[in-house]
Every structure is written in structure tokens, then in C-alpha cells.
C-alpha positions in Angstrom: -14.6 -2.9 -2.8 -11.1 -3.4 -3.9 -10.0 -6.5 -5.8 -13.2 -8.5 -5.6 -13.3 -8.9 -9.4 -10.4 -9.7 -11.7 -10.7 -6.3 -13.4 -9.8 -4.5 -10.2 -6.4 -6.1 -10.1 -5.2 -4.0 -13.1 -6.0 -0.7 -11.6 -3.1 1.7 -11.2 -2.1 2.4 -7.5 -0.8 5.9 -6.9 0.8 7.3 -3.7 -0.9 10.2 -2.1 0.4 12.3 0.9 3.9 12.0 2.3 6.1 10.2 4.9 7.3 11.7 8.1 8.5 10.7 11.5 6.9 11.1 15.0 8.9 12.7 17.7 10.1 9.3 18.8 11.2 8.4 15.3 8.2 6.2 14.4 7.4 6.4 10.7 4.2 8.3 9.7 2.1 8.2 6.6 0.5 11.6 6.2 -2.5 12.0 3.9 -3.3 15.2 1.9 -5.6 16.4 4.7 -2.6 16.4 7.1 -3.8 13.4 9.1 -0.8 11.3 10.2 -0.9 7.5 10.9 1.8 5.6 12.7 3.1 2.7 10.6 6.1 0.4 10.5 9.0 0.4 8.1 7.4 -2.4 6.0 4.3 -0.2 5.4 6.4 2.7 4.3 8.4 0.4 1.9 5.1 -0.9 0.5 3.7 2.6 0.2 6.8 3.7 -1.7 6.3 0.9 -4.2 2.8 2.4 -5.0 4.2 4.7 -7.7 1.9 3.9 -10.6 2.0 0.1 -10.4 -0.8 -2.3 -10.8 -1.9 -4.6 -8.0 -0.7 -7.6 -10.0 2.8 -6.1 -10.5 3.0 -5.1 -6.9 2.0 -8.6 -5.8 4.7 -10.1 -8.0 7.3 -7.7 -6.6 6.4 -8.4 -3.0 6.2 -12.1 -3.6 9.7 -12.0 -5.1 11.1 -10.6 -1.8 8.9 -12.5 0.6 9.3 -15.9 2.2 5.6 -16.4 2.7 3.3 -18.4 0.5 1.5 -16.8 -2.5 -1.9 -16.9 -0.8 -0.5 -15.3 2.4 1.3 -12.6 0.4 -1.8 -11.8 -1.6 -4.1 -11.8 1.5 -1.7 -9.5 3.4 -1.2 -7.2 0.4 -4.9 -6.9 -0.2 -5.4 -5.9 3.5 -2.7 -3.4 3.4 -4.0 -1.7 0.2 -7.5 -1.5 1.7 -6.0 0.1 4.8 -4.0 2.6 2.6 -7.2 3.4 0.8 -9.1 3.9 4.1 -6.5 6.4 5.4 -6.3 8.1 1.9 -2.6 7.6 1.2 -3.2 5.9 -2.1 -5.5 6.3 -5.0 -6.7 3.7 -7.5 -7.1 4.6 -11.2 -8.2 2.8 -14.3 
């Protein structure tokens, strides 16, 4: 799976799909199949950063703006990227 080996951390992360809003204003990430997932503003911000960036660069950018420890940021970011992959709103490329 994602990021188990060092070589996976240099894959390019690309956004797929789009962002929208539910009727009540809740942000949605919508994959290319039209499936919509309710998310928070942080998830949308992170998804927006996935514009051809490597995991390592994304990690450094998130770490720069976070008050959490390096290990917590990395763990949370890995989980979020896995979730984005699961719902098909990002793609990983070599």
C-alpha cells in the first residue's frame, strides 16, 4: 500500500475530481464517477495542495503550518492520503 517503502514517498500526488458543497454548505469532494463525500475544510485544503506534489514535499508544507509533532503530522497525512485514494479523489504517479 501507500508509503510503506521509502520509494513510495517520492510519487507525485495528483488531484482528481472536484470540490462542491452540500445543500447545507458542507464541503464535498466529488470523484470522477460523480460520487460525493462530505469532508471538512481541512480536507479540502489538503486536497487542493495535491497538485503534482510529492508526499515528502506535502509533508514538509503541512508540517510548516501545523503545531503538531513531526510524527503526528506524518501519521495523519498518510491516513488522509490513503482515504483520498480510497475515494478516488487523488492519483499517485511515478
